[in-house]
Biopython code that builds the backbone (N, CA, C, O; Angstrom):
import numpy as np
from Bio.PDB.StructureBuilder import StructureBuilder

atoms = [
    (1, "MET", "N", (19.042, -54.290, -32.254)),
    (1, "MET", "CA", (18.369, -55.473, -32.771)),
    (1, "MET", "C", (17.281, -55.889, -31.785)),
    (1, "MET", "O", (17.528, -55.948, -30.581)),
    (2, "LYS", "N", (16.101, -56.171, -32.276)),
    (2, "LYS", "CA", (15.005, -56.612, -31.432)),
    (2, "LYS", "C", (15.250, -58.044, -30.988)),
    (2, "LYS", "O", (15.867, -58.831, -31.705)),
    (3, "LYS", "N", (14.750, -58.383, -29.773)),
    (3, "LYS", "CA", (14.961, -59.715, -29.243)),
    (3, "LYS", "C", (14.354, -60.794, -30.130)),
    (3, "LYS", "O", (14.915, -61.884, -30.241)),
    (4, "ASP", "N", (13.200, -60.508, -30.774)),
    (4, "ASP", "CA", (12.569, -61.524, -31.610)),
    (4, "ASP", "C", (13.298, -61.724, -32.934)),
    (4, "ASP", "O", (12.994, -62.666, -33.665)),
    (5, "GLU", "N", (14.258, -60.848, -33.256)),
    (5, "GLU", "CA", (15.034, -60.985, -34.480)),
    (5, "GLU", "C", (16.406, -61.591, -34.229)),
    (5, "GLU", "O", (17.105, -61.934, -35.183)),
    (6, "MET", "N", (16.810, -61.734, -32.968)),
    (6, "MET", "CA", (18.139, -62.236, -32.676)),
    (6, "MET", "C", (18.120, -63.743, -32.470)),
    (6, "MET", "O", (17.089, -64.337, -32.156)),
    (7, "THR", "N", (19.275, -64.334, -32.655)),
    (7, "THR", "CA", (19.428, -65.751, -32.374)),
    (7, "THR", "C", (19.919, -65.907, -30.944)),
    (7, "THR", "O", (20.333, -64.944, -30.300)),
    (8, "TYR", "N", (19.863, -67.133, -30.468)),
    (8, "TYR", "CA", (20.358, -67.417, -29.126)),
    (8, "TYR", "C", (21.847, -67.073, -29.037)),
    (8, "TYR", "O", (22.296, -66.495, -28.048)),
    (9, "ALA", "N", (22.605, -67.429, -30.069)),
    (9, "ALA", "CA", (24.047, -67.148, -30.083)),
    (9, "ALA", "C", (24.315, -65.643, -30.050)),
    (9, "ALA", "O", (25.247, -65.196, -29.382)),
    (10, "GLN", "N", (23.513, -64.866, -30.757)),
    (10, "GLN", "CA", (23.680, -63.412, -30.751)),
    (10, "GLN", "C", (23.372, -62.839, -29.371)),
    (10, "GLN", "O", (24.059, -61.932, -28.902)),
    (11, "ALA", "N", (22.342, -63.368, -28.728)),
    (11, "ALA", "CA", (21.981, -62.898, -27.386)),
    (11, "ALA", "C", (23.106, -63.198, -26.399)),
    (11, "ALA", "O", (23.449, -62.356, -25.569)),
    (12, "LEU", "N", (23.681, -64.402, -26.490)),
    (12, "LEU", "CA", (24.790, -64.747, -25.601)),
    (12, "LEU", "C", (26.008, -63.877, -25.861)),
    (12, "LEU", "O", (26.688, -63.468, -24.921)),
    (13, "ALA", "N", (26.291, -63.588, -27.126)),
    (13, "ALA", "CA", (27.435, -62.740, -27.463)),
    (13, "ALA", "C", (27.247, -61.336, -26.889)),
    (13, "ALA", "O", (28.185, -60.755, -26.343)),
    (14, "ARG", "N", (26.040, -60.798, -27.013)),
    (14, "ARG", "CA", (25.766, -59.462, -26.476)),
    (14, "ARG", "C", (25.866, -59.477, -24.958)),
    (14, "ARG", "O", (26.412, -58.549, -24.361)),
    (15, "LEU", "N", (25.347, -60.519, -24.337)),
    (15, "LEU", "CA", (25.420, -60.636, -22.881)),
    (15, "LEU", "C", (26.877, -60.724, -22.433)),
    (15, "LEU", "O", (27.258, -60.104, -21.440)),
    (16, "ASP", "N", (27.683, -61.480, -23.148)),
    (16, "ASP", "CA", (29.107, -61.591, -22.835)),
    (16, "ASP", "C", (29.786, -60.226, -22.941)),
    (16, "ASP", "O", (30.625, -59.876, -22.111)),
    (17, "GLU", "N", (29.421, -59.468, -23.956)),
    (17, "GLU", "CA", (29.981, -58.117, -24.137)),
    (17, "GLU", "C", (29.635, -57.219, -22.951)),
    (17, "GLU", "O", (30.489, -56.494, -22.441)),
    (18, "ILE", "N", (28.391, -57.275, -22.521)),
    (18, "ILE", "CA", (27.944, -56.460, -21.387)),
    (18, "ILE", "C", (28.694, -56.852, -20.119)),
    (18, "ILE", "O", (29.174, -55.990, -19.382)),
    (19, "VAL", "N", (28.792, -58.153, -19.868)),
    (19, "VAL", "CA", (29.474, -58.630, -18.666)),
    (19, "VAL", "C", (30.933, -58.196, -18.663)),
    (19, "VAL", "O", (31.443, -57.749, -17.635)),
    (20, "LYS", "N", (31.613, -58.322, -19.806)),
    (20, "LYS", "CA", (33.018, -57.910, -19.883)),
    (20, "LYS", "C", (33.175, -56.417, -19.596)),
    (20, "LYS", "O", (34.102, -56.009, -18.896)),
    (21, "ARG", "N", (32.266, -55.604, -20.139)),
    (21, "ARG", "CA", (32.332, -54.155, -19.889)),
    (21, "ARG", "C", (32.114, -53.858, -18.411)),
    (21, "ARG", "O", (32.779, -52.986, -17.852)),
    (22, "LEU", "N", (31.198, -54.566, -17.779)),
    (22, "LEU", "CA", (30.938, -54.350, -16.357)),
    (22, "LEU", "C", (32.125, -54.809, -15.512)),
    (22, "LEU", "O", (32.497, -54.138, -14.550)),
    (23, "GLU", "N", (32.720, -55.945, -15.863)),
    (23, "GLU", "CA", (33.849, -56.468, -15.106)),
    (23, "GLU", "C", (35.091, -55.580, -15.205)),
    (23, "GLU", "O", (35.854, -55.458, -14.247)),
    (24, "THR", "N", (35.284, -54.970, -16.361)),
    (24, "THR", "CA", (36.471, -54.130, -16.549)),
    (24, "THR", "C", (36.249, -52.696, -16.093)),
    (24, "THR", "O", (37.183, -51.894, -16.078)),
    (25, "GLY", "N", (35.017, -52.373, -15.722)),
    (25, "GLY", "CA", (34.711, -51.020, -15.294)),
    (25, "GLY", "C", (34.609, -50.050, -16.452)),
    (25, "GLY", "O", (34.748, -48.840, -16.273)),
    (26, "ASP", "N", (34.364, -50.584, -17.647)),
    (26, "ASP", "CA", (34.286, -49.773, -18.865)),
    (26, "ASP", "C", (32.893, -49.170, -19.071)),
    (26, "ASP", "O", (32.562, -48.739, -20.176)),
    (27, "VAL", "N", (32.087, -49.137, -18.023)),
    (27, "VAL", "CA", (30.742, -48.568, -18.089)),
    (27, "VAL", "C", (30.684, -47.425, -17.091)),
    (27, "VAL", "O", (30.964, -47.607, -15.906)),
    (28, "ASN", "N", (30.321, -46.252, -17.574)),
    (28, "ASN", "CA", (30.225, -45.130, -16.635)),
    (28, "ASN", "C", (28.897, -45.202, -15.882)),
    (28, "ASN", "O", (28.013, -45.981, -16.240)),
    (29, "VAL", "N", (28.770, -44.413, -14.873)),
    (29, "VAL", "CA", (27.588, -44.440, -14.013)),
    (29, "VAL", "C", (26.310, -44.185, -14.801)),
    (29, "VAL", "O", (25.264, -44.757, -14.493)),
    (30, "ASP", "N", (26.388, -43.338, -15.804)),
    (30, "ASP", "CA", (25.203, -43.024, -16.598)),
    (30, "ASP", "C", (24.719, -44.224, -17.412)),
    (30, "ASP", "O", (23.533, -44.313, -17.730)),
    (31, "GLU", "N", (25.616, -45.142, -17.750)),
    (31, "GLU", "CA", (25.259, -46.312, -18.560)),
    (31, "GLU", "C", (25.016, -47.562, -17.710)),
    (31, "GLU", "O", (24.458, -48.541, -18.206)),
    (32, "LEU", "N", (25.424, -47.544, -16.451)),
    (32, "LEU", "CA", (25.397, -48.738, -15.619)),
    (32, "LEU", "C", (24.007, -49.361, -15.516)),
    (32, "LEU", "O", (23.845, -50.553, -15.779)),
    (33, "SER", "N", (23.022, -48.582, -15.143)),
    (33, "SER", "CA", (21.668, -49.109, -14.964)),
    (33, "SER", "C", (21.126, -49.704, -16.258)),
    (33, "SER", "O", (20.558, -50.796, -16.244)),
    (34, "ALA", "N", (21.292, -49.004, -17.369)),
    (34, "ALA", "CA", (20.792, -49.498, -18.652)),
    (34, "ALA", "C", (21.490, -50.794, -19.056)),
    (34, "ALA", "O", (20.858, -51.701, -19.598)),
    (35, "SER", "N", (22.796, -50.879, -18.791)),
    (35, "SER", "CA", (23.546, -52.087, -19.136)),
    (35, "SER", "C", (23.077, -53.282, -18.316)),
    (35, "SER", "O", (22.898, -54.375, -18.854)),
    (36, "VAL", "N", (22.879, -53.080, -17.022)),
    (36, "VAL", "CA", (22.415, -54.169, -16.165)),
    (36, "VAL", "C", (21.010, -54.597, -16.570)),
    (36, "VAL", "O", (20.726, -55.794, -16.630)),
    (37, "LYS", "N", (20.132, -53.648, -16.847)),
    (37, "LYS", "CA", (18.769, -53.987, -17.264)),
    (37, "LYS", "C", (18.766, -54.763, -18.580)),
    (37, "LYS", "O", (18.009, -55.721, -18.735)),
    (38, "GLU", "N", (19.609, -54.352, -19.525)),
    (38, "GLU", "CA", (19.697, -55.080, -20.793)),
    (38, "GLU", "C", (20.200, -56.502, -20.543)),
    (38, "GLU", "O", (19.695, -57.455, -21.137)),
    (39, "GLY", "N", (21.183, -56.641, -19.673)),
    (39, "GLY", "CA", (21.694, -57.966, -19.342)),
    (39, "GLY", "C", (20.625, -58.856, -18.739)),
    (39, "GLY", "O", (20.523, -60.031, -19.091)),
    (40, "VAL", "N", (19.835, -58.314, -17.842)),
    (40, "VAL", "CA", (18.750, -59.077, -17.220)),
    (40, "VAL", "C", (17.731, -59.501, -18.268)),
    (40, "VAL", "O", (17.276, -60.645, -18.262)),
    (41, "ARG", "N", (17.368, -58.587, -19.173)),
    (41, "ARG", "CA", (16.419, -58.938, -20.244)),
    (41, "ARG", "C", (16.975, -60.053, -21.130)),
    (41, "ARG", "O", (16.242, -60.960, -21.523)),
    (42, "LEU", "N", (18.252, -59.986, -21.438)),
    (42, "LEU", "CA", (18.867, -61.020, -22.277)),
    (42, "LEU", "C", (18.893, -62.375, -21.575)),
    (42, "LEU", "O", (18.607, -63.397, -22.200)),
    (43, "VAL", "N", (19.230, -62.397, -20.290)),
    (43, "VAL", "CA", (19.232, -63.655, -19.538)),
    (43, "VAL", "C", (17.828, -64.242, -19.510)),
    (43, "VAL", "O", (17.650, -65.440, -19.727)),
    (44, "THR", "N", (16.844, -63.417, -19.247)),
    (44, "THR", "CA", (15.452, -63.878, -19.206)),
    (44, "THR", "C", (15.039, -64.443, -20.559)),
    (44, "THR", "O", (14.426, -65.508, -20.626)),
    (45, "TRP", "N", (15.371, -63.734, -21.638)),
    (45, "TRP", "CA", (15.026, -64.184, -22.991)),
    (45, "TRP", "C", (15.705, -65.519, -23.298)),
    (45, "TRP", "O", (15.075, -66.421, -23.851)),
    (46, "CYS", "N", (16.987, -65.650, -22.942)),
    (46, "CYS", "CA", (17.723, -66.890, -23.205)),
    (46, "CYS", "C", (17.119, -68.059, -22.436)),
    (46, "CYS", "O", (16.978, -69.154, -22.983)),
    (47, "ARG", "N", (16.764, -67.840, -21.185)),
    (47, "ARG", "CA", (16.143, -68.911, -20.383)),
    (47, "ARG", "C", (14.834, -69.369, -21.015)),
    (47, "ARG", "O", (14.566, -70.568, -21.100)),
    (48, "LYS", "N", (14.024, -68.417, -21.455)),
    (48, "LYS", "CA", (12.751, -68.771, -22.078)),
    (48, "LYS", "C", (12.972, -69.503, -23.401)),
    (48, "LYS", "O", (12.252, -70.448, -23.723)),
    (49, "LYS", "N", (13.958, -69.067, -24.155)),
    (49, "LYS", "CA", (14.286, -69.722, -25.423)),
    (49, "LYS", "C", (14.712, -71.170, -25.175)),
    (49, "LYS", "O", (14.276, -72.075, -25.886)),
    (50, "LEU", "N", (15.555, -71.390, -24.176)),
    (50, "LEU", "CA", (15.993, -72.744, -23.839)),
    (50, "LEU", "C", (14.817, -73.609, -23.393)),
    (50, "LEU", "O", (14.702, -74.765, -23.802)),
    (51, "ARG", "N", (13.950, -73.053, -22.559)),
    (51, "ARG", "CA", (12.793, -73.801, -22.061)),
    (51, "ARG", "C", (11.867, -74.190, -23.209)),
    (51, "ARG", "O", (11.409, -75.331, -23.281)),
    (52, "THR", "N", (11.593, -73.252, -24.100)),
    (52, "THR", "CA", (10.720, -73.521, -25.237)),
    (52, "THR", "C", (11.335, -74.574, -26.154)),
    (52, "THR", "O", (10.644, -75.487, -26.609)),
    (53, "THR", "N", (12.612, -74.449, -26.420)),
    (53, "THR", "CA", (13.297, -75.412, -27.274)),
    (53, "THR", "C", (13.269, -76.800, -26.652)),
    (53, "THR", "O", (13.030, -77.788, -27.347)),
    (54, "GLN", "N", (13.509, -76.882, -25.352)),
    (54, "GLN", "CA", (13.467, -78.173, -24.664)),
    (54, "GLN", "C", (12.077, -78.799, -24.787)),
    (54, "GLN", "O", (11.965, -79.993, -25.062)),
    (55, "GLU", "N", (11.029, -78.019, -24.589)),
    (55, "GLU", "CA", (9.666, -78.543, -24.702)),
    (55, "GLU", "C", (9.380, -79.047, -26.114)),
    (55, "GLU", "O", (8.753, -80.092, -26.291)),
    (56, "GLU", "N", (9.842, -78.301, -27.119)),
    (56, "GLU", "CA", (9.610, -78.700, -28.505)),
    (56, "GLU", "C", (10.353, -79.991, -28.841)),
    (56, "GLU", "O", (9.808, -80.860, -29.521)),
    (57, "VAL", "N", (11.587, -80.121, -28.374)),
    (57, "VAL", "CA", (12.367, -81.334, -28.620)),
    (57, "VAL", "C", (11.719, -82.528, -27.919)),
    (57, "VAL", "O", (11.588, -83.597, -28.515)),
    (58, "GLU", "N", (11.319, -82.355, -26.672)),
    (58, "GLU", "CA", (10.680, -83.442, -25.931)),
    (58, "GLU", "C", (9.379, -83.872, -26.609)),
    (58, "GLU", "O", (9.101, -85.068, -26.700)),
    (59, "ALA", "N", (8.590, -82.927, -27.080)),
    (59, "ALA", "CA", (7.344, -83.261, -27.767)),
    (59, "ALA", "C", (7.624, -84.012, -29.064)),
    (59, "ALA", "O", (6.919, -84.967, -29.388)),
    (60, "ALA", "N", (8.631, -83.596, -29.800)),
    (60, "ALA", "CA", (8.981, -84.273, -31.045)),
    (60, "ALA", "C", (9.431, -85.703, -30.768)),
    (60, "ALA", "O", (9.048, -86.627, -31.486)),
    (61, "LEU", "N", (10.243, -85.888, -29.729)),
    (61, "LEU", "CA", (10.709, -87.231, -29.393)),
    (61, "LEU", "C", (9.576, -88.120, -28.907)),
    (61, "LEU", "O", (9.546, -89.307, -29.231)),
    (62, "LYS", "N", (8.650, -87.575, -28.142)),
    (62, "LYS", "CA", (7.497, -88.355, -27.694)),
    (62, "LYS", "C", (6.646, -88.763, -28.887)),
    (62, "LYS", "O", (6.148, -89.888, -28.944)),
    (63, "GLY", "N", (6.479, -87.853, -29.840)),
    (63, "GLY", "CA", (5.721, -88.165, -31.049)),
    (63, "GLY", "C", (6.399, -89.263, -31.840)),
    (63, "GLY", "O", (5.726, -90.141, -32.381)),
    (64, "LEU", "N", (7.710, -89.229, -31.917)),
    (64, "LEU", "CA", (8.467, -90.260, -32.621)),
    (64, "LEU", "C", (8.300, -91.600, -31.924)),
    (64, "LEU", "O", (8.073, -92.617, -32.579)),
    (65, "ASP", "N", (8.410, -91.608, -30.603)),
    (65, "ASP", "CA", (8.224, -92.854, -29.839)),
    (65, "ASP", "C", (6.829, -93.415, -30.053)),
    (65, "ASP", "O", (6.670, -94.626, -30.207)),
    (66, "ALA", "N", (5.814, -92.554, -30.064)),
    (66, "ALA", "CA", (4.436, -93.006, -30.255)),
    (66, "ALA", "C", (4.260, -93.620, -31.638)),
    (66, "ALA", "O", (3.564, -94.625, -31.781)),
    (67, "GLU", "N", (4.877, -93.036, -32.650)),
    (67, "GLU", "CA", (4.770, -93.577, -34.006)),
    (67, "GLU", "C", (5.481, -94.922, -34.116)),
    (67, "GLU", "O", (4.967, -95.840, -34.755)),
    (68, "GLU", "N", (6.648, -95.049, -33.507)),
    (68, "GLU", "CA", (7.429, -96.281, -33.597)),
    (68, "GLU", "C", (6.776, -97.440, -32.863)),
    (68, "GLU", "O", (6.823, -98.575, -33.336)),
    (69, "THR", "N", (6.169, -97.173, -31.716)),
    (69, "THR", "CA", (5.563, -98.237, -30.925)),
    (69, "THR", "C", (4.119, -98.485, -31.310)),
    (69, "THR", "O", (3.556, -99.522, -30.961)),
    (70, "GLY", "N", (3.511, -97.551, -32.024)),
    (70, "GLY", "CA", (2.111, -97.698, -32.402)),
    (70, "GLY", "C", (1.164, -97.462, -31.257)),
    (70, "GLY", "O", (-0.025, -97.766, -31.362)),
    (71, "HIS", "N", (1.668, -96.924, -30.158)),
    (71, "HIS", "CA", (0.825, -96.627, -28.990)),
    (71, "HIS", "C", (0.405, -95.175, -29.020)),
    (71, "HIS", "O", (1.213, -94.276, -28.787)),
    (72, "GLY", "N", (-0.835, -94.958, -29.303)),
    (72, "GLY", "CA", (-1.356, -93.597, -29.253)),
    (72, "GLY", "C", (-0.989, -92.773, -30.467)),
    (72, "GLY", "O", (-0.306, -93.225, -31.386)),
    (73, "GLU", "N", (-1.463, -91.571, -30.431)),
    (73, "GLU", "CA", (-1.223, -90.619, -31.506)),
    (73, "GLU", "C", (0.045, -89.833, -31.226)),
    (73, "GLU", "O", (0.429, -89.659, -30.070)),
    (74, "PRO", "N", (0.690, -89.363, -32.268)),
    (74, "PRO", "CA", (1.863, -88.503, -32.044)),
    (74, "PRO", "C", (1.470, -87.266, -31.245)),
    (74, "PRO", "O", (0.352, -86.764, -31.361)),
    (75, "MET", "N", (2.391, -86.793, -30.447)),
    (75, "MET", "CA", (2.157, -85.614, -29.630)),
    (75, "MET", "C", (2.076, -84.376, -30.508)),
    (75, "MET", "O", (2.840, -84.238, -31.463)),
    (76, "PRO", "N", (1.152, -83.475, -30.189)),
    (76, "PRO", "CA", (1.108, -82.211, -30.932)),
    (76, "PRO", "C", (2.321, -81.370, -30.577)),
    (76, "PRO", "O", (2.977, -81.623, -29.567)),
    (77, "PRO", "N", (2.628, -80.367, -31.402)),
    (77, "PRO", "CA", (3.768, -79.488, -31.086)),
    (77, "PRO", "C", (3.595, -78.855, -29.714)),
    (77, "PRO", "O", (2.476, -78.610, -29.263)),
    (78, "ALA", "N", (4.709, -78.596, -29.066)),
    (78, "ALA", "CA", (4.691, -77.989, -27.729)),
    (78, "ALA", "C", (4.096, -76.594, -27.784)),
    (78, "ALA", "O", (4.248, -75.871, -28.769)),
    (79, "ARG", "N", (3.416, -76.232, -26.704)),
    (79, "ARG", "CA", (2.888, -74.879, -26.597)),
    (79, "ARG", "C", (4.042, -73.909, -26.451)),
    (79, "ARG", "O", (5.019, -74.197, -25.760)),
    (80, "THR", "N", (3.933, -72.775, -27.091)),
    (80, "THR", "CA", (4.958, -71.750, -26.911)),
    (80, "THR", "C", (4.467, -70.656, -25.991)),
    (80, "THR", "O", (5.227, -69.749, -25.650)),
    (81, "SER", "N", (3.198, -70.720, -25.578)),
    (81, "SER", "CA", (2.670, -69.670, -24.711)),
    (81, "SER", "C", (3.334, -69.690, -23.344)),
    (81, "SER", "O", (3.406, -68.653, -22.686)),
    (82, "ARG", "N", (3.822, -70.847, -22.899)),
    (82, "ARG", "CA", (4.484, -70.908, -21.601)),
    (82, "ARG", "C", (5.730, -70.029, -21.588)),
    (82, "ARG", "O", (6.037, -69.392, -20.580)),
    (83, "ALA", "N", (6.441, -69.998, -22.703)),
    (83, "ALA", "CA", (7.653, -69.183, -22.767)),
    (83, "ALA", "C", (7.333, -67.702, -22.689)),
    (83, "ALA", "O", (8.161, -66.909, -22.241)),
    (84, "ALA", "N", (6.139, -67.321, -23.123)),
    (84, "ALA", "CA", (5.781, -65.910, -23.115)),
    (84, "ALA", "C", (5.327, -65.459, -21.735)),
    (84, "ALA", "O", (5.388, -64.271, -21.419)),
    (85, "ALA", "N", (4.865, -66.411, -20.901)),
    (85, "ALA", "CA", (4.380, -66.059, -19.574)),
    (85, "ALA", "C", (5.549, -65.939, -18.613)),
    (85, "ALA", "O", (6.431, -66.797, -18.611)),
    (86, "PRO", "N", (5.576, -64.897, -17.798)),
    (86, "PRO", "CA", (6.682, -64.751, -16.855)),
    (86, "PRO", "C", (6.632, -65.831, -15.783)),
    (86, "PRO", "O", (5.554, -66.189, -15.309)),
    (87, "GLU", "N", (7.760, -66.336, -15.411)),
    (87, "GLU", "CA", (7.885, -67.327, -14.365)),
    (87, "GLU", "C", (8.289, -66.618, -13.087)),
    (87, "GLU", "O", (8.867, -65.532, -13.119)),
    (88, "GLU", "N", (7.978, -67.247, -11.960)),
    (88, "GLU", "CA", (8.365, -66.649, -10.681)),
    (88, "GLU", "C", (9.871, -66.485, -10.587)),
    (88, "GLU", "O", (10.360, -65.473, -10.084)),
    (89, "ASP", "N", (10.621, -67.493, -11.078)),
    (89, "ASP", "CA", (12.073, -67.413, -10.962)),
    (89, "ASP", "C", (12.679, -66.373, -11.894)),
    (89, "ASP", "O", (13.834, -65.994, -11.705)),
    (90, "ASP", "N", (11.942, -65.901, -12.891)),
    (90, "ASP", "CA", (12.446, -64.884, -13.808)),
    (90, "ASP", "C", (12.481, -63.507, -13.156)),
    (90, "ASP", "O", (13.183, -62.615, -13.633)),
    (91, "ALA", "N", (11.736, -63.325, -12.076)),
    (91, "ALA", "CA", (11.681, -62.017, -11.449)),
    (91, "ALA", "C", (13.006, -61.656, -10.778)),
    (91, "ALA", "O", (13.336, -60.475, -10.664)),
    (92, "MET", "N", (13.753, -62.634, -10.341)),
    (92, "MET", "CA", (15.001, -62.386, -9.644)),
    (92, "MET", "C", (16.162, -62.990, -10.448)),
    (92, "MET", "O", (16.868, -63.868, -9.953)),
    (93, "VAL", "N", (16.352, -62.534, -11.647)),
    (93, "VAL", "CA", (17.386, -63.066, -12.525)),
    (93, "VAL", "C", (18.731, -62.461, -12.179)),
    (93, "VAL", "O", (18.856, -61.244, -12.046)),
    (94, "ASP", "N", (19.734, -63.308, -12.034)),
    (94, "ASP", "CA", (21.103, -62.867, -11.813)),
    (94, "ASP", "C", (21.798, -62.853, -13.164)),
    (94, "ASP", "O", (22.089, -63.921, -13.703)),
    (95, "PRO", "N", (22.078, -61.668, -13.739)),
    (95, "PRO", "CA", (22.645, -61.617, -15.073)),
    (95, "PRO", "C", (24.065, -62.144, -15.148)),
    (95, "PRO", "O", (24.611, -62.271, -16.244)),
    (96, "PHE", "N", (24.672, -62.450, -14.028)),
    (96, "PHE", "CA", (26.045, -62.921, -14.030)),
    (96, "PHE", "C", (26.146, -64.396, -13.700)),
    (96, "PHE", "O", (27.248, -64.920, -13.539)),
    (97, "ALA", "N", (25.003, -65.079, -13.596)),
    (97, "ALA", "CA", (24.997, -66.524, -13.258)),
    (97, "ALA", "C", (25.388, -67.341, -14.454)),
    (97, "ALA", "O", (25.441, -68.568, -14.373)),
]
sb = StructureBuilder()
sb.init_structure("model")
sb.init_model(0)
sb.init_chain("A")
sb.init_seg("    ")
for serial, (resi, resn, name, xyz) in enumerate(atoms, 1):
    if name == "N":
        sb.init_residue(resn, " ", resi, " ")
    sb.init_atom(name, np.array(xyz, "f"), 0.0, 1.0, " ", f" {name:<3s}", serial, name[0])
structure = sb.get_structure()
């Protein structure tokens, strides 16, 4: 399944599956690197999804506050380009955190 087709819950479930396999030693040496890399990609994707969702919720709430108080115009939707840009902290992701 492609990352853009999965839900946050599906990504967490897959990450949980990977972690359990690594913890139980159910991954052979040939699969170890690929499993860890997939886990890192999933953690990075989940963090970006959470960040984007938080920005969208905050923008919606600010827009609601602006409408209720009559101060200013409602906020435009949050940018999603920030989620697509790599962050410095994403470079050193701990897939088991």
